[in-house]
VMD Tcl script that draws the C-alpha trace (Angstrom):
set ca {
  {0.00 0.00 0.00}
  {1.20 3.45 -0.77}
  {1.68 6.00 1.99}
  {-0.81 8.36 0.30}
  {-3.47 5.63 0.41}
  {-2.73 4.90 4.10}
  {-2.98 8.59 4.93}
  {-6.34 8.98 3.19}
  {-7.65 5.75 4.80}
  {-6.59 7.04 8.22}
  {-8.22 10.41 7.57}
  {-11.43 8.68 6.46}
  {-11.42 6.45 9.58}
  {-11.00 9.48 11.82}
  {-14.00 11.12 10.19}
  {-16.12 8.07 10.98}
  {-15.17 8.01 14.67}
  {-17.79 9.71 16.83}
  {-16.87 12.94 18.67}
  {-13.88 12.81 20.93}
  {-15.84 13.98 23.93}
  {-14.72 17.57 23.69}
  {-17.49 19.97 24.47}
  {-17.71 23.59 25.46}
  {-18.97 23.95 28.99}
  {-20.01 27.55 28.44}
  {-22.58 26.41 25.87}
  {-24.30 23.89 28.09}
  {-27.20 24.90 30.29}
  {-26.16 24.72 33.92}
  {-28.81 24.70 36.57}
  {-28.12 25.02 40.26}
  {-29.31 22.32 42.65}
  {-31.60 24.81 44.37}
  {-33.31 26.00 41.17}
  {-36.12 23.43 40.95}
  {-39.40 24.55 39.47}
  {-42.15 24.72 42.04}
  {-39.93 24.99 45.12}
  {-40.95 27.75 47.51}
  {-38.78 30.68 48.50}
  {-39.25 33.34 51.14}
  {-37.50 36.70 51.04}
  {-36.40 38.04 54.36}
  {-36.43 41.82 54.47}
  {-32.99 43.29 53.79}
  {-31.13 44.58 56.81}
  {-30.00 48.15 56.30}
  {-26.70 49.06 57.96}
  {-26.47 52.31 55.97}
  {-27.66 55.77 56.99}
  {-29.99 55.88 53.94}
  {-33.51 55.26 55.23}
  {-35.80 53.09 53.11}
  {-33.00 51.58 51.03}
  {-33.88 48.09 52.28}
  {-37.45 48.46 50.97}
  {-36.25 49.26 47.46}
  {-33.83 46.31 47.32}
  {-36.31 43.85 48.85}
  {-39.03 44.96 46.42}
  {-36.71 44.72 43.38}
  {-35.60 41.21 44.33}
  {-39.21 40.18 44.99}
  {-40.25 41.41 41.53}
  {-37.41 39.53 39.84}
  {-38.13 36.30 41.73}
  {-41.79 36.43 40.68}
  {-41.00 37.32 37.07}
  {-37.94 35.24 36.27}
  {-37.41 32.34 38.65}
  {-38.68 28.79 38.94}
  {-39.77 29.35 42.54}
  {-43.07 30.14 44.12}
  {-42.73 33.16 46.38}
  {-44.31 32.79 49.81}
  {-45.07 35.51 52.33}
  {-43.06 36.48 55.40}
  {-43.23 33.92 58.19}
  {-44.53 31.12 55.94}
  {-42.52 27.90 55.70}
  {-40.46 27.58 52.52}
  {-37.84 25.36 50.93}
  {-35.43 28.29 50.53}
  {-34.90 31.60 52.32}
  {-33.11 34.53 50.75}
  {-31.74 37.20 53.08}
  {-29.58 40.23 52.46}
  {-27.74 43.05 54.16}
  {-27.11 46.50 52.74}
  {-23.66 47.29 54.08}
  {-22.70 50.58 52.48}
  {-24.34 53.53 50.76}
  {-22.16 56.22 49.30}
  {-23.09 59.33 47.33}
  {-20.33 61.56 46.04}
  {-20.08 64.46 43.61}
  {-18.16 63.81 40.39}
  {-18.41 67.18 38.68}
  {-18.68 70.70 40.02}
  {-19.71 73.97 38.52}
  {-17.62 76.90 39.54}
  {-19.22 79.59 41.63}
  {-21.45 82.25 40.15}
  {-18.59 84.73 39.74}
  {-20.20 87.36 41.96}
  {-18.67 86.00 45.15}
  {-15.17 84.61 44.98}
  {-15.82 82.38 47.97}
  {-18.69 80.56 46.21}
  {-17.81 76.87 46.01}
  {-20.19 75.90 43.23}
  {-22.51 72.90 43.05}
  {-22.32 69.29 41.93}
  {-23.20 68.60 38.29}
  {-23.00 64.79 38.52}
  {-23.29 62.46 41.48}
  {-22.28 58.81 41.80}
  {-24.30 56.55 44.06}
  {-22.76 53.27 45.22}
  {-24.40 50.50 47.23}
  {-22.65 47.43 48.68}
  {-24.76 44.42 49.68}
  {-24.33 40.83 50.82}
  {-26.87 38.08 50.21}
  {-27.30 34.52 51.48}
  {-29.48 31.66 50.32}
  {-30.49 29.47 53.24}
  {-32.00 26.01 53.32}
  {-35.46 26.73 54.71}
  {-35.59 23.38 56.51}
  {-32.19 23.33 58.20}
  {-31.17 27.00 58.19}
  {-27.81 26.09 56.63}
  {-26.21 28.63 54.29}
  {-26.26 27.18 50.79}
  {-24.81 30.15 48.94}
  {-23.26 33.38 50.15}
  {-22.31 36.46 48.15}
  {-20.41 39.15 50.04}
  {-19.56 42.65 48.92}
  {-21.74 42.89 45.82}
  {-21.15 46.45 44.61}
  {-23.43 48.42 42.33}
  {-23.01 52.03 41.28}
  {-24.65 54.51 38.95}
  {-24.25 58.17 38.10}
  {-26.80 60.86 37.48}
  {-26.77 64.43 36.38}
  {-27.89 67.01 38.91}
  {-30.18 69.74 37.66}
  {-29.88 73.10 39.30}
  {-33.56 72.75 40.18}
  {-33.22 71.49 43.75}
  {-36.79 70.14 43.77}
  {-35.76 67.45 41.25}
  {-32.64 66.40 43.20}
  {-34.35 63.90 45.51}
  {-36.50 62.46 42.72}
  {-33.45 61.81 40.54}
  {-31.62 60.11 43.38}
  {-34.61 57.87 44.06}
  {-34.75 56.89 40.39}
  {-31.06 55.98 40.51}
  {-31.61 53.90 43.66}
  {-34.50 52.04 41.99}
  {-32.27 51.38 38.99}
  {-29.44 50.12 41.23}
  {-31.84 47.86 43.13}
  {-33.16 46.39 39.89}
  {-29.64 45.86 38.50}
  {-28.67 44.17 41.74}
  {-31.74 41.89 41.73}
  {-31.24 40.86 38.12}
  {-27.52 40.18 38.52}
  {-27.82 38.29 41.77}
  {-30.77 36.18 40.61}
  {-28.91 35.24 37.41}
  {-25.90 34.12 39.44}
  {-28.13 32.24 41.83}
  {-30.05 30.36 39.15}
  {-26.94 29.49 37.17}
  {-25.18 28.26 40.29}
  {-22.04 30.23 39.57}
  {-19.54 30.52 42.38}
}
mol new
graphics top color blue
foreach p $ca { graphics top sphere $p radius 0.5 }
foreach p [lrange $ca 0 end-1] q [lrange $ca 1 end] { graphics top cylinder $p $q radius 0.2 }
display resetview
């Protein structure tokens, strides 16, 4: 037999052999052990260790909305027994100016005002086994930030900040729930 014939026979044989077992893990669906359809989950109200009052309500509500809309679980009310319990702590709230306008020019001592503000929230979340109380998954130091432009109309300042906080809470809920359902560590 010629070497060219052997080479083409070997190539043909390799084409007939089923896949070598190589597969891309990032293309396979991966579901966490705790993400079973129909299981119940209870959301404990977030603990707020920050000076920003009401922040825990926004984050709890955002996570509740995401669980109802995009999870396999059935959400149960506070105090009801459940297979899983999700609890969180808001550890840090920070608001800082990023841009300043110079003073009005009339008074040299005028410091100016902020033109943009960055809001940052740091949270930790745990998924507990509702039957044993054991921590199944823990995420510490989840950090979310957003910026907003400050109008010189001071009446709109608080409204804009509240919109940013709602946006941060929703981003947090979506990101955390995705990690939770995919079982990523």
